[in-house]
N, C-alpha and C positions, 0 to 999 in steps of 0.2 A: 468472633470477627475473623474475616479472611486475612491471610498474611499478604504482605506487599510483595510484588515481584522482586527478584534479585537483580540489581543492576550490575553491569559488567565491571564497573569500577568500585563497587562497594567493598568495604573491608571484610575480610573473612577470618573467622576463628579457625585456626588450624587444628583439625581433629586428628584422629588416627593414632591414639596411644599405641595401639597394636602395630601401626605402620612402622614405628620406630622400635618397638619392644617385643614384637611377636616372637622373634627368635629367642629372646630370653624366657618367654613363657613356655615355648617349646622345649628349650633346654631344661627348664624346671620339671616339665612332665617326664622327660627322658631320665633325668637324675632320680626323680621320685620313683619311677618304674624299677630302676636298678635297686634302689634302697628297699623297696617293698619286697622284691623277689629275694634279695639276700637276707634282709632283716627278718622276714617271716620264717624262712627256713632255719636261720640260726636260732631264732627264738624258740621254735618248735623242737629243734634238736636239744636245746638246753632244758626245756620243760620235760622232755622225755628222758632226760639224764643220759643222753647218748654222747659220744665223743664227736666233736666237730672235726672230722677227718678229711682226708683228700677227696673221698668219694662225694661228700656233701658239697665241698668247695667246687668241684668240677661240675656238679649238677647245677649249682647256682650260677656259675660262670657261663655254661652252655645255655641255660635258660635265659640269662640276661642278653646274650648276644643274639640268640634266635628271636627273642621278643622284640628287640630293637629292629631287626631286619624285617620281620613280618608286620610289625606295627607301622613301620615307615611305608611298606608296600601297600598296606590297607588304608593309608591316609590318616592314621591316628595322630600323626605329628604335623599335619597341615591344620590351618585354621578351621575350627568347627562352627564358625558364625552361621553358616547356612545349614547346619545339620541339627536334627532333633536330638534330644538327650537320649532317647531310646536307641537311635541309630549308633550313637557313640558307645553306649554301654554294650550293645550287641557286638560291635566291632572289637571291643576289649575282650569279651568272652570268646569270640571266634578266634582271635589272635592267640589267646592263651591256650585254647584247645589244640591249635596247630603246634604250639611249642611243646605241649604235653605229648602229642603224638611223636614229635621228633625225639624227645627224651626217652620215651618208651622204646622206640626203635633202636636207639643207641644202646640202651640198657640190655635189651634182649640179644642184640647182635654181639655184644662183648661180654655177655653173661655176668652182668654186674648186679643182679637182683639181691645178692647177699650183702651188698655194701650198704643197703638202706633199710630203715625201719618202715614197714608198710603203713602203719598208722600215721607216722610223721609225714610221709609223702602224700597220703590221701588228704590229710588236713591242709597241707601246703597247697595242693592242687585246687582245693576249694577256696582257701583264704585269699590267694593272690588276686584272682579276678574281682572278688568282693571288695578288697581293699583298694585296688586301682580304680574301680568304678566309684567308690565312695569319695576318694579324694578328687576325682574329676568332677563329680557332682558338686562338691564343696567349692572347687575352683570356679565353676560356673556361677554359683550363688554369689561369691565375692565379686567377680567381674560384673555381674548384673547390678550389684549395688553401686559400683563405680559408674556404670552407664546411666543409672537413674539421675546422677548429679552431673551428667554431661562429660564424664571422663571415659576414655576407651571407646570412643565412637568414631565412625567413619562417615564422611559426607558423600552421598551418592546422588548422581544425576541419572535419569532414565530417558533414553531417546525412544520415543514412541508412546503416544498417549492413548493408544488403543490396545487390544489384546496383541501380544502377551504382556505389554508394559504394565497394564492395569493389574493383571494377576500378580506380576512381580512386586509391584508397589504394595498391594494388599498383603502379600506374604511377608514383606519386610516390616510393614507397620503392625501387622498382627503378631509379629515375633520380636518384641522389643529386646529380648535377651540377646539377639544377634548383634546389638550395638551399632545399627545402621540408621542414619537419618536421611530421608529422601528430601533433597534440596528442591526438586521440582521435575516436571516433564519438559522435554524439548521435542517439538514436532513441527514440521513444515506444513502438515495437513490439517492441523487443528488450531482454531483461533487462540491467540494469547489471552490469558486470563480465564480460560475454561477450566472447570474442575472435573476431571474424569472420574474421580472417586466420589460416590454419592455422599458419604458421611465423613470424609476426611478432608482436612484443610491443606491439600496439595494441588497446585494448579499448574497449567501450562505456562512456564516462565518465558519461553521464547523459542526462536527457531534454532536450527542446528548451527547457523552462523554464530549466534550468541553463545551457544555451547562451546564452540571452538575457541572463541575469545576467552571465555572464563576458564576453560581447560588450560589454555596457554598461561593464564595468570595464576594457575595453581589453586583454583577455588574448590576443586573436588579431590577426593581420595580415589574414588572409583566411578567409572562410567559404564552403564549397562545399556547396550544397544539392543532394543527389543522391537525391531521392525519386522513386518511380515516378509516371507520369502520373496514375494514379487518385487520387493524394494532392494534387490540384490545390488544393483549398480549404486544406489544411494549408500548402502552399507559399506561397500568397497571404498567409495570416495571418502566417507566419514572416517573409516579406519585409517586410511592413508593420511588424512589431515591430523588425526589425533596422535599420529606417530611423532608429531612435533610438540607434544606435551609430555609431562612426566607422570600422567595419571595411569593407573592400572585400568585397562580397557577389557570389557567382557562382552560376549555376544550371547543373546538369548533368542531362540534356542538352537539356531542352525549354524553350521560351519560352511564357510566358503574357502576359496583358495587364497589364503593370505600368507605373507611372510611372517610366520608366527615367531614369537620370542618367549621361550619357556612356557608354551601353552599347556594348560592343565584344565581339567574339568572338575566341577563341583556342583552342589545343589543349593538352591535358595528356596526354601519352603516347598521342596519337591520338584521345582523347575530346574532343568539342566542349564548350566551356564558354562562358558568356556573362556578362560583368560587368553586373550590374544597377545598382549604385551604384558609380561610379568617378570618380576625379579627372581633369580635362582636362589636368593638368600632369604627365604621366608621360613626357614626351619633351623634345625641344628647346624646346618651348613654355615649359617651366618656366624655362629659361635666358633666353629672351626676356622673360618676365614679370619675372624678377628684375632683368635689365638695365634694363628700363623703370622699375622701382621705384627702383633706385639712382640712375640718372641724373636722373629727375624730382625725387625727394626731395632730392637734393644741390643742385640748382638752386633749388628752392623754399626750402630752409632758408637758403641764402645771401641770398635776397631778403627773408625775413621775420625775419632775426636781430634787427634793431633793434626792429621792432614787438613781437616776443616779449619782449624785455627790458622794454619799456614796459608790456606787459600784466602781466608778472611783478611789476613794481614796484607797479602798481595793485592787484593781488590781495593783495599783502603788506600794503600800507598801508590797505586798506579793511576788513580783518577779520583777526582772529587765526587762525593755522593755517598749514599748509604751502602753498607756492605751487603745487606739482604734486600732484595727487591720482592715486594709482595704484590701479586697481581690477582685481580678479581677473576675467578673462573667458576664454572658450574660444577657442583658436586652431586652427590646422590640425590635423586628426586628433583633435580634441577635447582637446588638451593645454592646460592652464591657462597663460595668459600674463598679464603685468601691463601694462595699457594706461594710458598717461599722458594726463592732461588738466590744464588749468589749473583749480584749485579754484574752483568757482562756488557752493558752498554752505557753510553754517556747520558742517555735519557731513560725515563721510567714510564713508558706508555701504559696507561691503565684506564683510558676513557672509552668513549663510544666508538672510536676508530683506533685500531691497533695495526700498525704496518709490520708485516712479518720481515724478519731479517733475511737479507739476500747475500749473494756472494760479493765480497769486497765492500760490505756495508760500512760506511764511514762512521756509523754510530757505535760499532763494536770496538771495545778497547782491546789493547794487545793481550792483556791477561784474559779478558772476556772471550777472545777468539779461541784461545786454547781450552778454556773451560767449556765452551759450547761444543767444540769438536769432540771432546772426550766425555761430554755429559756430566762433568764434575760440577757444573753449575746447579745440577738437580739434587745434590747431596742434602741440602737442608730440608728437602721434602720427606726425609725419613722422620723428621720431627712432626710434620703434618700427619704422618702415618700413626705415630704414637698419640697424637691429638684425636685420632678417630676420623679425621676429615678425608683422608686418602687411604689407599691400600698399596701394598708393594707392587702387586700385579693387577692391572685393570686398564681400561681405555685411558689414554693420556688426556688430561684436562686441557681444554682449549680456552683461550681468552673469551670473555663474555661477548665481546664484539664479533669474534669469529663464529661463535654459536649462533648469534642472531643473523649473521650473514648466510650461513649454510643450512640452517634448520628448515628453510622453505625450498632449498634447492636440492637436497638429498633426502630421499624417502627413508624414514626410520632413523634419521640423524639423532634425535633427542632420546631415542631408546637406549643409547649408550649410557644415559644417566640413571638407569634403573639399578646400577651398581656404583660403588665408590670408584672414583678415578684412581689411576695407578701411576707409579713412578716408571714402570716399564709395562709393556703389553705385547700381545700377539702381533699387532700391526708393526710395532717397532722392531721386533726380532726378525720380521720378514722383510725388512728394508723400507717400510713405509713410515719414515720419520723425517724430521727436518722440514724444509720449505715445501709448501703445497701451493705452487704457483698456478696450477690448473685444477679445474673441478674434478677431473678424472682421478687425480692423485688423492684428493680428499675422499672421493667415493671409495677408492680401494682401501684407504685407512679405515673408513667406517665399516666396510665389508668384513675386515678382519676383526674389528672391535665387536661386532655383533656375533661373529662366529665364536669368539671367545666366550661371550655371555651364554650362548646356546650350549656350549660344550664344557662349561666350567667343571673342574674337579681339582682337588688338592694336587694330584699328580700333574695336571696340566699347568698349574702354577709353578711347580718345581721345574718342569721342563722349560718354561719361559724364563725363569730366573737363571737356569743353567745356560740357556742360549744367550741370555743377556751378558753373562760373564764371559762367554766365548767370543761373541761378535757384536754385542749390542752397544758397546761404548763408543764405537767409531762409526762414521757414515759419510759417504761421498756428498750427500746433499744436506748436511748439517752445517749451518753458517752462524 
């Protein structure tokens, strides 16, 4: 029996186990690589009854570092949903051969050949790629079993019910190990209800307008635009519209001139696809970012515990109402979160309309005015960071009402939600904080937010934190 079309208001099972946990899977791969490289060499040295000296330790250390660098460059730590098992194993072997070449070069340059046992090193050179390949094959088998019961899947929409959309759908359906489920086709040129695949129960669900509605509602994990090159204007328009969703958007197979965000290429069943809007935290970088947040926020909270108690008492004694104001805002992937602040107003606006504070606003309490000018009202957000809802550095979270106001007015506005919101950000240290009474001011803030996402690095975060300490606590336009 054919499946029923998906209605725009229909409830959706949120898929994407990997969407939330892909970084942890990647971290596990990287840790396993290090353990294999060190463990095998240590084990072989022990079996040969050699001494685990400095020479072997340096070899293991250099091999681990080089393997991490080359593996990352070769894409081994990106999602392999669209790659064949053969391609992954081949990449493992190729990467290790480059590492061996590097080790041999260092060994001969510094005349270290006498430091190592020949048989041990040969056995190690053979055993490492075999072991890494075996555990990656095992990981695929385990994840495939999860996917069979509906876990670890991503919900995919395809725009284009002709070639190459049909080829893409056939590749996804023919490769269930990739963990993708095709929700349907969306096309303005093909009648709704048509089944482009002869033997598969996947139909044309609706037009691109319906796709936009469902994308805004968060009904998909990924959207693949598979329209022919002659539809260039349609594709450009669609890409601009989908900037107001939190979906990962990919184009098959051609590139046009877009304002890309962390664009990267990959393959789905041999077909090239390019991510137009994507998060920079889909690999070990997410683990680094989280560790940075946990360590820094823990240290900061220990240091500001007493000042926070004093501020809490001042807020409570100065005006009636709660000490902590919790406001609905958008977090990563456009999900609503509750952001904590010290209450600085006599009211707690948290509905569909939120009026920004202005100069001499009568709603601001005397204590609240000082807290807002110095940004001390933001201190409880370090607790949000520990909760995992926010990051120390990232785009500042806006009230839900403001997001809905600006998402259709500023191109790419919602793409700031591909990362966790932050307590401070690149826009704030460049002066774009406080009241945004004109569209131009908000556009500049978004411009800096997207620039941060494109250029993220740990050193960039450190720079922003340092600039915040120097000049970020005060501002002429903060009321």
